Backbone bond lengths (Angstrom), bond angles and torsions (degrees), N, CA, C in turn:
res aa  C-N    CA-C-N  psi(-1)  N-CA   C-N-CA  omega(-1)  CA-C   N-CA-C  phi
1 M - - - 1.450 - - 1.530 108.57 -
2 L 1.320 116.14 137.29 1.461 122.24 -178.98 1.523 111.00 -86.28
3 S 1.334 115.16 146.11 1.460 118.51 174.69 1.529 108.68 -69.01
4 A 1.302 116.44 164.00 1.468 120.72 -178.95 1.523 110.89 -62.28
5 A 1.330 117.55 -39.73 1.470 120.92 -179.84 1.524 110.95 -66.89
6 T 1.325 116.82 -41.53 1.467 120.91 178.80 1.519 110.47 -65.56
7 Q 1.320 117.50 -41.63 1.464 121.47 178.69 1.523 110.81 -63.76
8 Q 1.336 117.16 -41.24 1.461 121.28 178.82 1.518 110.62 -63.70
9 L 1.330 117.56 -41.67 1.464 122.03 178.46 1.526 110.11 -62.56
10 Q 1.315 117.13 -44.18 1.461 121.13 178.70 1.529 110.78 -64.09
11 D 1.321 117.91 -41.58 1.462 121.71 177.95 1.523 111.19 -62.83
12 D 1.344 116.65 -40.72 1.468 120.85 178.15 1.520 111.20 -63.80
13 Q 1.332 116.93 -42.02 1.460 120.78 179.05 1.526 110.61 -65.50
14 D 1.323 117.64 -41.22 1.467 121.47 177.58 1.525 110.72 -62.77
15 A 1.323 117.49 -40.90 1.467 121.06 179.73 1.519 110.79 -65.39
16 K 1.339 117.50 -40.58 1.463 120.47 177.77 1.519 111.01 -64.34
17 W 1.346 117.01 -40.50 1.462 121.06 178.21 1.529 109.95 -63.35
18 R 1.318 117.65 -46.92 1.465 121.31 -179.36 1.520 111.81 -63.40
19 S 1.337 117.50 -33.09 1.461 119.88 -178.18 1.535 111.77 -73.54
20 R 1.331 117.43 -11.35 1.467 121.46 179.30 1.527 112.18 -109.09
21 T 1.314 117.92 7.33 1.465 122.13 -172.79 1.518 111.10 -115.49
22 I 1.335 114.67 137.50 1.465 120.43 175.47 1.520 108.81 -126.12
23 L 1.304 115.80 157.16 1.454 122.87 177.93 1.523 107.85 -120.00
24 V 1.321 116.24 124.64 1.462 121.92 179.33 1.520 107.21 -109.82
25 R 1.310 116.48 125.99 1.470 121.41 -177.33 1.523 111.60 -99.74
26 N 1.317 115.07 160.29 1.467 124.06 176.66 1.529 112.51 58.81
27 V 1.337 116.06 44.69 1.456 121.51 177.52 1.527 108.22 -101.59
28 S 1.322 115.85 112.31 1.460 119.37 177.52 1.523 109.36 -83.21
29 D 1.326 116.38 160.94 1.461 121.53 -177.14 1.525 112.58 -57.74
30 D 1.321 116.72 -33.98 1.469 119.50 -174.92 1.534 113.78 -76.02
31 I 1.326 118.79 -14.38 1.474 119.71 178.40 1.520 113.28 -115.49
32 E 1.317 117.61 2.58 1.468 121.00 -177.91 1.529 111.49 -56.61
33 E 1.315 118.12 -46.91 1.466 122.00 -179.67 1.527 111.21 -60.54
34 T 1.325 117.43 -40.76 1.466 121.73 179.32 1.526 110.70 -64.91
35 V 1.323 116.96 -42.04 1.468 121.02 178.87 1.527 109.95 -62.75
36 L 1.323 117.61 -43.88 1.463 120.59 179.23 1.530 111.53 -62.98
37 M 1.326 116.90 -41.38 1.462 119.94 178.25 1.526 110.69 -62.43
38 Y 1.338 117.30 -40.65 1.463 121.53 177.99 1.528 110.75 -63.03
39 L 1.338 116.61 -43.97 1.463 120.79 -178.24 1.525 112.23 -67.83
40 E 1.327 117.56 -23.45 1.464 121.50 177.77 1.531 112.59 -88.11
41 N 1.303 118.22 -15.07 1.461 122.55 -174.62 1.530 110.30 -68.33
42 Q 1.326 115.96 110.92 1.464 119.87 -176.83 1.522 112.63 -68.52
43 R 1.325 117.99 -27.50 1.480 119.62 177.42 1.525 111.20 -67.97
44 K 1.328 116.74 -21.91 1.466 121.01 178.22 1.523 111.60 -96.34
45 G 1.351 116.75 4.61 1.459 120.56 179.64 1.513 113.36 96.33
46 G 1.322 118.39 5.26 1.458 122.19 -179.87 1.514 111.81 -82.56
47 G 1.324 115.73 -169.16 1.456 120.08 -179.23 1.507 111.63 -167.48
48 D 1.321 115.89 -171.77 1.461 122.04 -177.99 1.521 110.78 -67.83
49 I 1.317 115.43 128.66 1.463 121.96 -179.85 1.520 109.03 -93.49
50 E 1.322 115.62 129.89 1.458 121.47 177.52 1.523 110.38 -81.84
51 T 1.338 116.33 -51.03 1.459 121.15 179.21 1.519 109.99 -144.11
52 S 1.325 114.77 156.03 1.458 120.46 170.86 1.524 107.84 -143.60
53 K 1.310 115.41 139.33 1.465 121.70 179.64 1.512 108.17 -133.28
54 T 1.314 115.41 137.87 1.453 120.78 -179.01 1.521 110.12 -118.28
55 D 1.312 115.17 137.91 1.458 121.27 171.17 1.530 106.02 -113.63
56 S 1.313 115.94 99.73 1.464 121.06 -175.43 1.525 112.41 -62.21
57 R 1.307 116.55 -34.34 1.463 120.26 -177.90 1.524 111.56 -64.74
58 S 1.347 116.68 -45.11 1.461 119.93 -179.52 1.529 112.18 -93.40
59 R 1.353 116.47 -4.50 1.463 123.50 178.64 1.529 111.71 59.75
60 M 1.341 115.10 41.38 1.463 120.96 178.63 1.520 109.82 -114.36
61 L 1.324 114.98 143.71 1.452 123.23 177.88 1.522 107.69 -123.20
62 M 1.331 117.00 121.89 1.451 121.63 178.18 1.522 107.52 -105.58
63 V 1.328 116.54 124.36 1.457 122.91 -176.94 1.526 108.91 -121.74
64 T 1.335 115.53 130.05 1.459 121.29 175.28 1.516 108.04 -116.60
65 Y 1.326 115.54 123.13 1.459 122.16 178.87 1.528 110.00 -82.82
66 H 1.340 116.81 158.11 1.459 121.60 175.07 1.528 110.79 -63.34
67 D 1.322 116.06 -37.51 1.465 121.10 177.98 1.520 108.99 -148.20
68 K 1.313 116.31 169.12 1.466 120.95 -176.68 1.523 113.36 -68.35
69 E 1.337 117.63 -16.67 1.461 120.20 -177.72 1.516 112.11 -62.06
70 G 1.322 117.82 -26.79 1.453 121.20 -178.67 1.515 114.41 -79.84
71 M 1.305 117.31 3.82 1.456 120.91 -176.06 1.520 112.32 -107.05
72 N 1.307 118.39 26.62 1.457 122.03 -175.30 1.520 112.30 -91.75
73 M 1.285 118.51 32.19 1.462 121.79 -176.27 1.514 110.69 -79.72
């Protein structure tokens, strides 16, 4: 069992991660690279991507930015 302080720290970290993450639907394998390039394009309001994960079966792309500044699209 986690102490209250440890649980609060973990909750804060999870909230920060969620606030930097977006989910893009209906992304086929052939356009995934193009979508990532668009999301990184700073002139379009994008930013540096920390991680990206694709689920080909559900055609979803989960992108986590380094910071919230990259989510101004």
